MARKOL-777945 format. One line per field, with one value per residue: x, y, z of N, C-alpha, C in turn; residue in three letters; residue number from 1. Coordinates in steps of 0.2 Angstrom, whole numbers. Each point is the difference from the previous one (the first is absolute). Example, Ala and Ser with C-alpha at 12.3 -4.5 7.8 and 13.67 -1.06 7.14 Angstrom:
<atoms>
nX = 66 | -2 $
nY = -28 | 5 $
nZ = 39 | -4 $
caX = -4 | 4 $
caY = 6 | 6 $
caZ = 0 | 1 $
cX = 4 | -4 $
cY = 6 | 5 $
cZ = 0 | 3 $
resn = ALA | SER $
resi = 1 | 2 $
</atoms>
This chain:
<atoms>
nX = -179 | -2 | 2 | -3 | -4 | -1 | 1 | -4 | -3 | 1 | -2 | -3 | 1 | 1 | -5 | -4 | -1 | -1 | -8 | -4 | 3 | -7 | -6 | -1 | 1 | -2 | 8 | -1 | -2 | 7 | 0 | -4 | 6 | -5 | 3 | 0 | 1 | -9 | -6 | 5 | 1 | 4 | 1 | 3 | 2 | 2 | -5 | -5 | 3 | 2 | -7 | -1 | 5 | -6 | -6 | 4 | 3 | -7 | -7 | 3 | 4 | -5 | -4 | -6 | -1 | -4 | -4 | 5 | -2 | 6 | -4 | -4 | 8 | -1 | -3 | -4 | -1 | 6 | 5 | -2 | 4 | 4 | -4 | 6 | -5 | -7 | 0 | 2 | -5 | -6 | 4 | 2 | -7 | 0 | -2 | -2 | 3 | -2 | 0 | 6 | 5 | 5 | -3 | 5 | 0 | -2 | 5 | -3 | 2 | -3 | -6 | 0 | 0 | 6 | -2 | -1 | 4 | -1 | 0 | -4 | 3 | -3 | -4 | 1 | 3 | -8 | -5 | 3 | -1 | -8 | 2 | -3 | 3 | -6 | 6 | -5 | -5 | 3 | -3 | -2 | 6 | 1 | -3 | 3 | 4 | -3 | -2 | 3 | 0 | -5 | -1 | 1 | -1 | -4 | 0 | 1 | -4 | -3 | 8 | 0 | 4 | -1 | -7 | 2 | -6 | 3 | -1 | 6 | -3 | 3 | 4 | -5 | -2 | 2 | -7 | 0 | 1 | 2 | -4 | -1 | 1 | -1 | 5 | 1 | -4 | 6 | 1 | -2 | -1 | 6 | 3 | -1 | -7 | -3 | 1 | -6 | -2 | -4 | 5 | -4 | -1 | 5 | -5 | -1 | -4 | 7 | 4 | -4 | 1 | 7 | 4 | -1 | 3 | 5 | -2 | -1 | 6 | 5 | -3 | 3 | 3 | -8 | 1 | 7 | -2 | -2 | 9 | 3 | 0 | 4 | 4 | 2 | -2 | 5 | 4 | 0 | 0 | 6 | 4 | -2 | 0 | 6 | 2 | -1 | 5 | 2 | 1 | 1 | 4 | 2 | 2 | 3 | 4 | -1 | 3 | 4 | 1 | -1 | 2 $
nY = -51 | 3 | -7 | -2 | 5 | -1 | -7 | 1 | 2 | -4 | -5 | 4 | 1 | -5 | -1 | 4 | -1 | -10 | 2 | 2 | -4 | -5 | 5 | 0 | -6 | -1 | -1 | 8 | -4 | -2 | 5 | 0 | 3 | -3 | -1 | -7 | 3 | 1 | 5 | 6 | -3 | 1 | -5 | 2 | 0 | 5 | 2 | -2 | 4 | 3 | -2 | -2 | 4 | 1 | 0 | 3 | 7 | 1 | 1 | -2 | 3 | 4 | 6 | -4 | -2 | -4 | 5 | 2 | 3 | -3 | -4 | -3 | -1 | -3 | -3 | 1 | 7 | -4 | -3 | -4 | -4 | 1 | -2 | 5 | 3 | -1 | 1 | 4 | 3 | 0 | 0 | 4 | -5 | -4 | -3 | -1 | -4 | -3 | -6 | 0 | -2 | 2 | 3 | 1 | 1 | 9 | 3 | 2 | 4 | 3 | -1 | 3 | -7 | 1 | -5 | 6 | -2 | -4 | 4 | -2 | -8 | -1 | 0 | -7 | 0 | 3 | -6 | -6 | 6 | 0 | -7 | -3 | 7 | -4 | 0 | 4 | -2 | 5 | -7 | -2 | 1 | 6 | -6 | -4 | 4 | 1 | 5 | -6 | 5 | -1 | -5 | -2 | 7 | -1 | -6 | 2 | 6 | -5 | -3 | -7 | 2 | -9 | 2 | 3 | 0 | -1 | -6 | 0 | -6 | -5 | 5 | 2 | 8 | 7 | 1 | 5 | -1 | -5 | -5 | 2 | 5 | -7 | 1 | -5 | 6 | 0 | 5 | 4 | 6 | 4 | 5 | 0 | -4 | 2 | -1 | 5 | -3 | 3 | -4 | 2 | 3 | -6 | 4 | -1 | 10 | 1 | -2 | 2 | 7 | 0 | -4 | 3 | 4 | -4 | 0 | 6 | 2 | -6 | 2 | 5 | -7 | 0 | 2 | 1 | -2 | -4 | 6 | -5 | -9 | 0 | 2 | -6 | -7 | 2 | 0 | -6 | -3 | 5 | -1 | -6 | -2 | 5 | -5 | -6 | 6 | 2 | -7 | -1 | 4 | -3 | -5 | 1 | 4 | -4 | -2 | 4 | -2 | -6 | 0 $
nZ = 175 | 8 | 4 | -5 | 0 | 6 | 2 | -3 | 6 | 1 | -4 | -1 | 4 | 1 | -4 | 2 | 5 | -2 | -6 | 6 | 4 | -5 | -2 | 7 | -1 | -4 | -5 | 1 | -5 | -4 | -2 | -6 | -4 | 0 | -3 | 1 | 6 | 0 | -2 | 0 | 6 | -2 | -3 | 5 | -8 | 4 | 5 | -5 | -3 | 3 | 0 | -5 | 1 | 4 | -3 | -7 | 1 | 1 | -6 | -7 | 5 | 2 | -4 | -1 | -6 | 1 | 4 | -2 | -6 | -4 | -4 | 6 | 0 | -6 | 3 | -4 | 3 | -2 | -2 | -5 | 0 | -6 | -6 | -3 | 5 | -3 | -7 | 1 | 5 | -6 | -5 | 4 | -1 | 4 | -5 | 4 | -4 | -6 | -2 | -2 | -4 | 5 | 1 | -1 | 8 | -3 | -2 | 3 | -4 | 4 | 0 | -4 | -2 | 2 | 5 | 3 | 0 | 0 | 2 | 1 | 2 | 7 | 4 | 1 | -7 | -1 | 6 | -2 | -6 | 2 | 2 | -3 | -2 | -1 | -5 | 2 | -4 | -3 | -6 | 5 | 4 | -3 | -4 | 1 | 2 | 6 | -3 | -4 | -3 | 2 | 4 | -6 | -2 | 5 | -2 | -6 | 4 | 3 | -3 | 5 | 3 | 1 | 3 | 7 | 1 | -5 | 2 | -4 | 1 | -1 | -1 | 4 | -7 | 3 | -1 | 3 | -7 | -2 | -3 | 6 | -4 | 0 | -4 | -4 | -2 | 0 | 2 | -5 | 5 | -2 | 2 | -5 | 2 | -5 | -7 | 2 | -7 | 4 | 6 | -1 | 5 | 0 | 1 | 7 | 2 | -4 | 3 | 7 | -3 | -2 | 5 | 6 | -4 | -3 | 4 | 3 | -4 | 3 | 4 | -3 | -4 | -1 | 5 | -2 | -3 | 7 | 3 | -6 | 1 | 7 | -3 | -5 | 5 | 4 | -6 | -3 | 6 | 2 | -6 | 2 | 6 | -4 | -6 | 1 | 3 | -7 | -2 | 8 | -1 | -3 | 2 | 5 | -6 | -4 | 2 | 3 | -8 | 0 | 8 $
caX = 0 | 3 | 6 | 2 | 1 | 8 | 4 | 0 | 3 | 6 | 5 | -3 | 3 | 8 | 5 | 1 | 7 | 7 | 0 | 2 | 6 | 7 | -2 | 6 | 7 | 3 | 0 | -1 | 3 | 1 | -4 | 8 | -6 | 0 | -1 | -7 | -7 | -5 | -3 | 3 | 8 | 4 | 8 | 8 | 2 | 6 | -1 | -1 | 7 | 3 | -5 | 3 | 9 | 1 | -2 | 5 | 6 | 1 | -4 | -1 | 5 | -4 | -7 | -2 | -7 | -2 | -4 | 5 | 4 | 8 | -3 | -3 | 5 | 0 | -9 | -4 | -3 | 5 | 7 | 2 | 7 | 1 | 1 | 6 | 6 | -4 | 3 | 6 | -3 | 1 | 6 | 2 | -2 | 1 | -8 | -1 | -4 | 1 | 6 | 3 | 0 | -1 | -6 | 6 | -2 | 6 | -1 | 3 | -2 | -7 | -3 | -6 | -7 | 1 | 1 | 7 | 5 | -1 | 8 | 1 | -4 | -6 | -3 | 4 | 7 | 0 | 1 | 5 | 6 | 1 | -1 | -8 | -5 | -2 | -2 | -5 | 3 | -1 | -4 | -5 | 1 | -3 | -8 | -1 | 1 | -3 | 1 | 2 | 7 | 2 | 2 | 5 | 6 | 0 | 4 | 7 | 6 | -3 | 4 | 2 | 0 | -6 | 1 | 4 | -4 | -2 | 6 | -3 | 5 | 7 | -4 | -3 | 1 | -7 | -1 | -5 | -8 | -2 | -7 | 4 | 7 | 7 | 1 | 5 | 6 | 8 | -3 | 2 | 4 | 5 | 1 | 5 | 0 | 1 | 2 | -2 | 3 | -3 | 0 | -5 | 3 | -6 | -2 | -5 | -4 | -2 | -1 | -4 | -4 | 1 | -2 | -7 | -3 | 0 | -4 | -6 | -2 | -3 | -7 | -4 | 3 | -2 | -2 | -3 | -3 | -5 | -3 | -2 | -8 | -7 | -2 | -5 | -8 | -3 | -2 | -6 | -5 | -3 | -2 | -7 | -5 | -3 | -5 | -8 | -3 | -2 | -7 | -5 | -3 | -4 | -7 | -6 | -2 | -6 | -6 | -4 | -3 | -8 | -2 $
caY = 5 | 6 | -1 | -1 | 9 | 3 | -3 | 2 | 6 | 0 | -4 | 4 | 6 | -5 | -2 | 8 | 3 | -3 | 4 | 7 | 0 | -2 | 5 | 7 | -4 | -1 | 6 | 3 | 0 | 7 | 1 | 2 | 4 | -6 | 5 | -3 | 1 | 3 | -3 | 0 | -3 | -6 | -3 | 2 | -5 | -2 | -2 | -6 | -3 | 0 | -3 | -5 | 1 | 1 | -5 | -6 | 0 | 1 | -4 | -5 | -6 | -4 | 1 | -2 | 5 | -6 | 3 | 5 | -3 | 4 | 2 | 5 | 7 | 4 | 2 | 7 | -2 | 0 | 2 | 2 | -4 | -2 | -7 | -5 | 1 | -6 | -8 | -1 | -1 | -10 | -1 | 0 | -4 | -8 | -1 | -8 | -2 | -5 | -4 | 1 | -4 | -6 | 1 | 5 | 6 | 4 | 7 | 7 | 9 | 3 | 4 | 7 | -4 | -6 | 4 | 0 | -4 | -2 | 0 | -9 | -3 | -1 | 3 | -4 | 4 | 8 | 2 | -2 | 8 | 6 | 2 | -3 | 5 | 3 | 5 | 1 | 3 | 7 | 3 | 2 | 2 | 7 | 0 | -4 | 4 | 6 | 7 | 2 | 1 | 7 | -5 | -3 | 6 | 3 | -6 | -2 | 5 | 0 | -3 | 7 | -5 | 2 | 1 | -6 | -5 | -5 | -7 | -1 | -8 | 1 | -1 | 5 | 6 | 3 | 4 | 5 | 1 | -6 | -1 | -3 | 2 | -4 | -3 | -5 | 2 | 5 | 5 | -1 | 5 | 5 | 4 | -1 | -7 | 0 | 6 | 1 | 2 | 5 | 3 | 0 | -2 | -5 | -1 | -5 | 2 | 0 | -8 | -2 | 1 | -1 | -7 | 0 | 4 | -5 | -5 | 2 | -2 | -7 | -1 | 4 | 3 | 3 | 5 | 7 | -2 | 2 | 6 | 4 | -2 | 4 | 9 | 0 | 0 | 6 | 6 | -3 | 1 | 6 | 3 | -4 | 6 | 5 | -2 | -3 | 5 | 3 | -4 | -1 | 8 | 3 | -5 | 5 | 6 | -2 | -3 | 8 | 6 | -3 | 2 $
caZ = -5 | 2 | 2 | -7 | -2 | 4 | -5 | -5 | -1 | 5 | -4 | -5 | 4 | 3 | -7 | -3 | 5 | -2 | -6 | 3 | 5 | -5 | -5 | 3 | 1 | -9 | -3 | -8 | -5 | -4 | -6 | -5 | -5 | -7 | -8 | -2 | 4 | -2 | -6 | -7 | 3 | -2 | 2 | -4 | -4 | 3 | 4 | -2 | -4 | 8 | 3 | -2 | 2 | 8 | 1 | -4 | 4 | 9 | 4 | -4 | 4 | 5 | 0 | -7 | -3 | -3 | -7 | -2 | -4 | -1 | -4 | 4 | 3 | -5 | -2 | 2 | 5 | 5 | 1 | -6 | -1 | -6 | -2 | 2 | 7 | 3 | -3 | 4 | 6 | 1 | -2 | 6 | 3 | -2 | 0 | -2 | -7 | -1 | -1 | -7 | -4 | 4 | 5 | 7 | 0 | 1 | 3 | -6 | -1 | 0 | -6 | 1 | 4 | 7 | 6 | 3 | 5 | 8 | 6 | 3 | -4 | 2 | 7 | 7 | -1 | 0 | 7 | 0 | 0 | 5 | 4 | 1 | -1 | -7 | -2 | -6 | -8 | 1 | -6 | 2 | 5 | 4 | 0 | 4 | 6 | 3 | -2 | -5 | -2 | 8 | 3 | -3 | 1 | 6 | 4 | -2 | 3 | 6 | 6 | 4 | 5 | 5 | 7 | 4 | 1 | -4 | -1 | -8 | -2 | -4 | -8 | 1 | 2 | 3 | -5 | 1 | -4 | 3 | 5 | 3 | 1 | -1 | -7 | 0 | -5 | 2 | -4 | -7 | -3 | 4 | -5 | -5 | -1 | -8 | -4 | -7 | -8 | -2 | 3 | 5 | 8 | 2 | 7 | 1 | -1 | -7 | -3 | 1 | -4 | -9 | -2 | 0 | -6 | -3 | 3 | -1 | -8 | 0 | 2 | -4 | -6 | -3 | 3 | -6 | -3 | 2 | 1 | -7 | 0 | 5 | 0 | -6 | 0 | 3 | -6 | -3 | 5 | -1 | -9 | -3 | 4 | -2 | -6 | 7 | 3 | -5 | -3 | 4 | 0 | -10 | 0 | 5 | -1 | -4 | 4 | 1 | -5 | -2 | 6 $
cX = 6 | 8 | 4 | 3 | 6 | 5 | 2 | 5 | 6 | 7 | 0 | 5 | 8 | 2 | 0 | 5 | 8 | 4 | 4 | 8 | 8 | 2 | 6 | 7 | 2 | 3 | -3 | 4 | 4 | -2 | 7 | -7 | -1 | -4 | -6 | -5 | -4 | -2 | 6 | 7 | 4 | 9 | 5 | 5 | 8 | 1 | 0 | 8 | 4 | -3 | 3 | 6 | 0 | -3 | 4 | 6 | -1 | -5 | -2 | 3 | -6 | -7 | 1 | -4 | -1 | -5 | 2 | 5 | 5 | -5 | -4 | 3 | -1 | -7 | -1 | 0 | 4 | 6 | 1 | 6 | -2 | 0 | 6 | 3 | -3 | 4 | 7 | 2 | -2 | 5 | 4 | -1 | 1 | -8 | -1 | -5 | -1 | -8 | 3 | -2 | 2 | -4 | 1 | -2 | 7 | -1 | 1 | -1 | -6 | -1 | -7 | -8 | 2 | -4 | 4 | 3 | -3 | 6 | -1 | -5 | -6 | 0 | 4 | 7 | 2 | 1 | 6 | 7 | -2 | -3 | -7 | -5 | 0 | 1 | -5 | 1 | -4 | -4 | -7 | 0 | -4 | -7 | -1 | -1 | -4 | 6 | 3 | 8 | 4 | 2 | 5 | 7 | 1 | 3 | 6 | 4 | -2 | 4 | 4 | 2 | -7 | 1 | 1 | -5 | -3 | 7 | -1 | 6 | 5 | -4 | -5 | -1 | -5 | -1 | -6 | -7 | 0 | -4 | 3 | 6 | 7 | 0 | 6 | 5 | 3 | -2 | 4 | 2 | 4 | 1 | 7 | 1 | 1 | 3 | -3 | 2 | -2 | 4 | -3 | 4 | -5 | 2 | -3 | -8 | -3 | 1 | -7 | -7 | -2 | -5 | -9 | -5 | 1 | -4 | -8 | -3 | -1 | -4 | -8 | 2 | -4 | -2 | -2 | -5 | -7 | -5 | -2 | -8 | -5 | 1 | -3 | -7 | -3 | -2 | -4 | -8 | -2 | -3 | -7 | -4 | -1 | -5 | -7 | -3 | -2 | -6 | -5 | -3 | -3 | -8 | -6 | 0 | -5 | -7 | -4 | -1 | -6 | -5 | -4 $
cY = 6 | -2 | -2 | 6 | 2 | -4 | 1 | 10 | 1 | -2 | 5 | 7 | -2 | 1 | 8 | 3 | -1 | 4 | 6 | 0 | -3 | 6 | 5 | -3 | 2 | 6 | 2 | -1 | 5 | 3 | 4 | 3 | -7 | 4 | -4 | 0 | 5 | -4 | 3 | -4 | -2 | -1 | 4 | -4 | 0 | -4 | -8 | -5 | 0 | -5 | -7 | -4 | -2 | -9 | -8 | -2 | -3 | -8 | -6 | -7 | -6 | 0 | 1 | 7 | -6 | 1 | 5 | -3 | 9 | 5 | 10 | 6 | 5 | 3 | 10 | 0 | -2 | 1 | 4 | 0 | 1 | -8 | -3 | 1 | -5 | -8 | 0 | -1 | -8 | -4 | -3 | -5 | -7 | -3 | -8 | -3 | -8 | -5 | 0 | -7 | -9 | -1 | 3 | 9 | 3 | 9 | 5 | 7 | 2 | 3 | 5 | -3 | -5 | 6 | 1 | -5 | -2 | -2 | -8 | -3 | -3 | 4 | -2 | 3 | 7 | 0 | -2 | 3 | 4 | -2 | -3 | 5 | 2 | 8 | 3 | 2 | 6 | 4 | 6 | 2 | 5 | 0 | -6 | 3 | 4 | 6 | 0 | 3 | 5 | -6 | -4 | 5 | 0 | -7 | 1 | 6 | -2 | -4 | 7 | -6 | 1 | 2 | -3 | -5 | -4 | -3 | -3 | -6 | 3 | 1 | 4 | 5 | 3 | 6 | 4 | -1 | -8 | -2 | -6 | 2 | -5 | -2 | -4 | 3 | 5 | 8 | -2 | 4 | 4 | 5 | 0 | -7 | -1 | 8 | 1 | 2 | 8 | 7 | 3 | -3 | -5 | 0 | -6 | 0 | -2 | -6 | -6 | 4 | -3 | -9 | 0 | 2 | -6 | -7 | 2 | -1 | -6 | -1 | 2 | 4 | 5 | 6 | 7 | -3 | 0 | 6 | 5 | 1 | 4 | 7 | 2 | 0 | 7 | 6 | -2 | 2 | 8 | 2 | -4 | 5 | 7 | -1 | 2 | 4 | 6 | -2 | 1 | 8 | 1 | -5 | 4 | 5 | 0 | -3 | 6 | 4 | -2 | -1 | 7 $
cZ = 0 | 0 | -8 | -3 | 4 | -4 | -7 | -4 | 5 | -5 | -7 | 2 | 1 | -9 | -4 | 5 | -3 | -7 | -1 | 0 | -6 | -5 | 4 | 0 | -7 | 1 | -6 | -5 | -3 | -6 | -4 | -8 | -5 | -7 | -2 | 3 | -4 | -7 | -6 | 1 | -6 | 3 | 0 | -1 | 1 | 6 | 1 | -2 | 6 | 5 | -3 | 2 | 5 | 1 | -1 | 5 | 8 | 3 | -4 | 2 | 4 | -4 | -8 | -4 | -5 | -7 | -4 | -7 | -2 | -6 | 2 | 1 | -6 | -3 | 2 | 8 | 8 | 3 | -9 | -1 | -7 | -1 | 2 | 5 | 4 | -1 | 4 | 6 | 2 | -2 | 6 | 7 | -4 | 2 | 1 | -6 | 1 | 0 | -7 | -4 | 3 | 6 | 6 | 0 | -1 | 2 | -8 | 2 | 1 | -7 | 2 | 1 | 6 | 6 | 4 | 5 | 8 | 6 | 2 | -6 | 2 | 7 | 3 | -1 | 3 | 8 | 3 | 2 | 3 | 8 | 4 | -4 | -9 | -4 | -5 | -7 | 1 | -6 | 3 | 7 | 3 | -1 | 7 | 8 | 1 | 1 | -6 | -2 | 7 | 2 | -3 | 3 | 6 | 3 | -4 | 3 | 8 | 5 | 6 | 8 | 6 | 6 | 4 | 3 | -6 | -4 | -7 | -2 | -6 | -10 | 0 | 3 | 2 | -6 | 2 | -4 | -2 | 3 | 6 | 4 | -3 | -6 | -1 | -8 | 2 | -2 | -8 | -3 | 2 | -7 | -3 | -4 | -6 | -3 | -4 | -4 | -2 | 4 | 9 | 7 | 3 | 8 | 3 | -2 | -9 | -3 | 2 | -3 | -6 | 1 | 2 | -6 | -4 | 3 | -2 | -9 | -1 | 2 | -3 | -7 | -5 | 4 | -4 | -5 | 2 | 1 | -6 | -2 | 4 | -3 | -7 | 1 | 5 | -3 | -3 | 4 | 0 | -5 | 2 | 6 | -2 | -4 | 3 | 3 | -5 | -2 | 3 | 1 | -6 | 2 | 4 | 0 | -6 | 5 | 6 | -3 | 0 | 3 | 0 $
resn = MET | LEU | LYS | PHE | PHE | ARG | TYR | PHE | PHE | LEU | ILE | PHE | PHE | LEU | ILE | LEU | SER | ASN | ALA | VAL | ASN | THR | ALA | GLU | LYS | SER | GLU | LYS | LEU | LEU | LYS | THR | ASN | TRP | THR | PHE | LYS | GLY | PRO | PHE | GLY | LYS | PHE | ASP | ARG | ALA | SER | LEU | GLN | ARG | GLY | TYR | GLN | VAL | TYR | GLN | GLU | VAL | CYS | ALA | SER | CYS | HIS | SER | LEU | LYS | TYR | MET | SER | TYR | ARG | ASN | LEU | SER | GLU | GLU | GLY | GLY | PRO | GLU | PHE | SER | VAL | GLN | GLU | ALA | LYS | ALA | ILE | ALA | ALA | ASN | PHE | GLU | ILE | PRO | ASP | GLY | PRO | ASN | SER | ASP | GLY | GLU | MET | PHE | THR | ARG | PRO | GLY | ARG | LEU | SER | ASP | LYS | PHE | ALA | MET | PRO | TYR | ALA | ASN | GLU | GLN | GLU | ALA | LYS | SER | ALA | ASN | GLY | GLY | ALA | TYR | PRO | PRO | ASP | MET | SER | VAL | LEU | VAL | LYS | ALA | ARG | LYS | GLY | GLY | VAL | ASP | TYR | ILE | TYR | SER | VAL | LEU | LEU | GLY | TYR | GLU | GLU | PRO | PRO | GLN | ASP | ILE | LYS | LEU | ASP | ASP | GLY | VAL | TYR | TYR | ASN | LYS | TYR | MET | TYR | GLY | ASN | LYS | ILE | LYS | MET | PRO | ALA | PRO | LEU | SER | ASP | GLY | LEU | VAL | GLU | TYR | ALA | ASP | GLY | THR | SER | ALA | THR | GLU | GLN | GLN | MET | ALA | LYS | ASP | VAL | VAL | ASN | PHE | LEU | MET | TRP | THR | ALA | GLU | PRO | HIS | LEU | GLU | GLN | ARG | HIS | LYS | ILE | GLY | PHE | ARG | ALA | ILE | VAL | TYR | LEU | ILE | ILE | LEU | SER | ILE | LEU | VAL | TYR | PHE | SER | MET | LYS | LYS | ILE | TRP | SER | ARG | ILE | GLU | THR | GLU | VAL $
resi = 1 | 2 | 3 | 4 | 5 | 6 | 7 | 8 | 9 | 10 | 11 | 12 | 13 | 14 | 15 | 16 | 17 | 18 | 19 | 20 | 21 | 22 | 23 | 24 | 25 | 26 | 27 | 28 | 29 | 30 | 31 | 32 | 33 | 34 | 35 | 36 | 37 | 38 | 39 | 40 | 41 | 42 | 43 | 44 | 45 | 46 | 47 | 48 | 49 | 50 | 51 | 52 | 53 | 54 | 55 | 56 | 57 | 58 | 59 | 60 | 61 | 62 | 63 | 64 | 65 | 66 | 67 | 68 | 69 | 70 | 71 | 72 | 73 | 74 | 75 | 76 | 77 | 78 | 79 | 80 | 81 | 82 | 83 | 84 | 85 | 86 | 87 | 88 | 89 | 90 | 91 | 92 | 93 | 94 | 95 | 96 | 97 | 98 | 99 | 100 | 101 | 102 | 103 | 104 | 105 | 106 | 107 | 108 | 109 | 110 | 111 | 112 | 113 | 114 | 115 | 116 | 117 | 118 | 119 | 120 | 121 | 122 | 123 | 124 | 125 | 126 | 127 | 128 | 129 | 130 | 131 | 132 | 133 | 134 | 135 | 136 | 137 | 138 | 139 | 140 | 141 | 142 | 143 | 144 | 145 | 146 | 147 | 148 | 149 | 150 | 151 | 152 | 153 | 154 | 155 | 156 | 157 | 158 | 159 | 160 | 161 | 162 | 163 | 164 | 165 | 166 | 167 | 168 | 169 | 170 | 171 | 172 | 173 | 174 | 175 | 176 | 177 | 178 | 179 | 180 | 181 | 182 | 183 | 184 | 185 | 186 | 187 | 188 | 189 | 190 | 191 | 192 | 193 | 194 | 195 | 196 | 197 | 198 | 199 | 200 | 201 | 202 | 203 | 204 | 205 | 206 | 207 | 208 | 209 | 210 | 211 | 212 | 213 | 214 | 215 | 216 | 217 | 218 | 219 | 220 | 221 | 222 | 223 | 224 | 225 | 226 | 227 | 228 | 229 | 230 | 231 | 232 | 233 | 234 | 235 | 236 | 237 | 238 | 239 | 240 | 241 | 242 | 243 | 244 | 245 | 246 | 247 | 248 | 249 | 250 | 251 | 252 | 253 | 254 | 255 | 256 | 257 | 258 | 259 $
</atoms>
């Protein structure tokens, strides 16, 4: 029995040491000011619209947003494009449809009710076009990764030359924030890559922040509504607590008087 406990504590110590070493080696994620954080947080509308532009011009050629519809772009709590602007955005895309009266499939301009256009017809085509790597869908990406928005923001800005002791295969890049530090996606952002319609300077940091803002909204499109409901619930509970307190005080005052 004593021998068993020795082995148990030895294994436990090795696992703990490995976890500590891993934590020490991992890079601290980059931080920035996210307006949606906190109980009263709201999305920056201008940033969401710029973020959609970055997604469409930079990310959409590989990454899908299969859970989002074009109508969502004009809904309250999101980028809040006008309905006409959202219709114009949707019409820029060819959406597969059919069959028609002849039994044939066809394409047509997108509508508000359509899901975002997919960059590839299927997963096999996506892998073939990206050297065997499958570009993940971005709809809920920030909720699916440990570190959330800070992690995605850091990865977008974390490309650099690898240390001398690390050798990379062809088509693999070094990213100091990526799990394992190796990634098959080349650095997607560079200064001036897009031209913002509102005149904002398109630095790497600005584009990364804007597109992560947008991806946070796609992952939680009702975030602002939840914050509003939560605030109202807190106010209601405070008022109810005050009423209960005074009611109990009045009841106990009667009992004390009778006694």
